[in-house]
C-alpha positions in Angstrom: 0.0 0.0 0.0 1.6 3.3 -1.1 1.6 6.5 0.9 -1.4 8.0 -1.0 -3.6 5.0 -0.1 -2.5 5.2 3.5 -3.4 8.9 3.6 -6.8 8.2 2.0 -7.6 5.3 4.4 -6.5 7.4 7.4 -8.7 10.3 6.2 -11.7 8.0 5.6 -11.4 6.5 9.1 -11.1 10.0 10.6 -14.5 10.9 9.0 -16.0 7.9 10.9 -14.2 8.3 14.2 -14.5 12.0 14.6 -18.2 12.2 15.4 -18.2 8.7 17.0 -15.6 9.6 19.6 -17.4 12.8 20.5 -20.6 10.8 20.9 -19.0 8.3 23.2 -17.4 11.1 25.2 -20.8 12.8 25.7 -23.0 9.8 26.5 -20.6 8.6 29.2 -21.3 11.6 31.4 -23.2 10.9 34.6 -26.7 12.4 35.0 -26.9 12.6 31.2 -30.6 13.6 31.4 -30.2 16.3 34.0 -30.5 19.1 31.4 -28.7 21.5 33.7 -25.8 23.8 32.5 -22.5 23.7 34.3 -22.5 26.9 36.4 -21.4 26.1 39.9 -18.6 24.2 41.7 -21.2 21.9 43.3 -22.5 20.9 39.8 -18.9 20.2 38.7 -18.1 18.1 41.8 -21.4 16.2 41.3 -20.4 15.3 37.8 -16.8 14.2 38.3 -16.2 13.1 41.9 -16.0 9.3 42.2 -17.3 9.0 38.6 -14.5 7.3 36.6 -16.7 7.2 33.4 -16.7 11.0 33.4 -12.9 11.0 33.2 -12.8 8.2 30.6 -15.3 10.1 28.4 -13.1 13.2 28.5 -10.0 11.1 27.8 -11.7 9.8 24.7 -12.6 13.3 23.5 -9.0 14.4 24.1 -7.8 11.5 22.0 -10.3 12.6 19.3 -8.3 15.9 18.8 -5.7 14.4 16.4 -8.4 12.6 14.6 -10.3 15.8 14.2 -7.2 17.6 12.9 -6.7 14.8 10.3 -10.3 15.3 9.2 -10.0 19.0 8.8 -6.7 18.9 6.9 -8.0 16.0 4.7 -11.1 17.9 3.8 -9.1 20.9 3.1 -7.1 18.9 0.6 -10.2 17.2 -0.8 -11.9 20.4 -1.8 -10.3 21.7 -5.0 -13.3 23.0 -6.9 -16.2 25.2 -5.9 -15.6 24.4 -2.3 -11.9 25.2 -2.2 -12.1 28.4 -0.2 -14.5 26.8 2.2 -12.2 23.9 2.6 -9.2 26.2 3.3 -10.7 28.7 5.7 -12.9 26.0 7.4 -9.7 23.9 7.9 -7.7 26.8 9.4 -10.5 27.7 11.7 -11.3 24.1 12.6 -7.7 23.1 13.3 -7.4 26.0 15.7 -10.7 25.0 17.3 -9.4 21.5 17.7 -6.3 22.8 19.5 -8.6 24.7 21.9 -10.6 21.5 22.5 -7.4 19.9 23.6 -6.7 22.8 25.9 -10.2 22.6 27.3 -10.1 18.9 28.1 -6.6 19.1 29.5 -7.1 22.1 31.7 -10.8 21.7 32.8 -11.3 17.9 32.6 -8.2 15.7 32.9 -7.0 17.7 35.8 -10.2 16.8 37.6 -9.1 13.1 37.5 -6.0 14.1 39.5 -8.0 15.9 42.1 -10.3 12.9 42.3 -7.5 10.8 43.7 -7.3 13.0 46.9 -8.5 11.5 50.2 -12.0 12.5 50.9 -11.1 15.0 53.7 -8.5 16.7 51.5 -10.8 16.8 48.6 -13.5 18.5 50.6 -11.0 21.2 51.7 -10.0 21.7 48.1 -13.5 22.1 46.6 -13.7 26.0 47.1 -10.6 26.4 45.0 -12.4 24.9 41.9 -14.5 28.1 41.5 -11.9 29.9 39.3 -11.9 26.8 37.0 -15.7 26.8 36.7 -15.7 30.5 36.0 -12.8 30.2 33.6 -10.7 32.9 35.3 -7.3 34.1 34.1 -6.0 32.7 30.8 -8.6 29.9 30.9 -10.8 32.4 29.1 -9.3 31.2 25.8 -11.4 28.0 26.1 -14.4 30.0 24.9 -12.7 29.9 21.5 -13.8 26.3 21.2 -16.7 27.5 19.1 -14.2 27.9 16.3 -14.3 24.1 16.0 -18.0 24.3 15.2 -17.6 27.2 12.8 -14.8 25.4 10.9 -16.8 22.3 10.6 -19.9 24.2 9.3 -17.8 26.1 6.7 -16.2 22.9 5.4 -19.5 21.2 5.2 -20.8 24.0 3.0 -17.8 23.3 0.7 -18.5 19.6 0.7 -22.1 20.3 -0.3 -21.0 22.7 -3.1 -18.8 20.1 -4.6 -21.5 17.4 -4.3 -19.3 15.2 -2.1 -22.1 14.7 0.4 -25.9 14.9 0.0 -28.0 17.8 1.2 -29.6 15.7 4.0 -26.1 14.8 5.2 -25.0 18.4 5.2 -28.1 19.5 7.0 -27.7 16.9 9.8 -24.0 17.7 10.2 -24.6 21.4 10.4 -27.5 21.0 12.9 -25.4 18.5 14.9 -22.4 20.9 15.1 -24.7 23.8 16.0 -26.2 21.8 18.9 -22.7 21.4 20.4 -22.7 25.1 21.1 -24.6 24.8 24.4 -23.7 25.5 28.0 -22.4 22.0 28.8 -25.8 20.3 28.6 -24.6 16.8 27.7 -28.0 15.5 26.4 -28.1 18.3 23.8 -24.4 17.6 22.9 -25.2 13.9 22.6 -28.1 14.6 20.2 -25.8 16.8 18.2 -23.1 14.2 18.0 -25.7 11.6 17.0 -26.8 13.7 14.1 -23.2 14.2 13.1 -22.7 10.4 13.1 -25.7 9.9 10.9 -24.3 12.5 8.4 -20.6 11.6 8.5 -20.4 7.9 8.9 -22.0 6.8 5.6 -19.7 9.2 3.8 -16.7 7.8 5.7 -17.5 4.2 4.6 -18.1 5.5 1.0 -14.6 7.0 1.1 -13.2 3.8 2.5 -14.5 1.8 -0.5 -12.9 4.0 -3.0 
């Protein structure tokens, strides 16, 4: 298998894994049906304390970052006609958004797994110090730029539609799914969004694999 075939297979697999890994990360959250945004330290502690699946879910999303970058760069290279500018700018924006996703999961989620190893008495003393993390104080404010991942994905989807690479129904589901990810940490909404993305992306991914 030459390098071009390896690149194409890797890109095709990234189309499938990208939404699937996000979906797994979302549905492993505890209290999935709570429908409450993350606004307080108490809500954060309730989600992650003594909940290993919370940490595993975020680890999966962290591992999804290189897959997402492969997807954005692959789509940028794929679009060479009417969707070329959408592929380029969507790719630039999306790759930066994927980097912010890695920052978000590293700073706000994987660190929680370390705090969760503290003895219960020490953990209870530590809880008040989580407030700046929940409020995204200091340089954590940059994690708000995670919306760039959504914008980049939508822009490239428009390019894919313009070149006829995906059907209108796929583009619609992908765009709606991406838009639903822009919510205040309500995991059920994010899970619905990732499900719609899976329905739109995965058939296309398998089609690319068969080429």
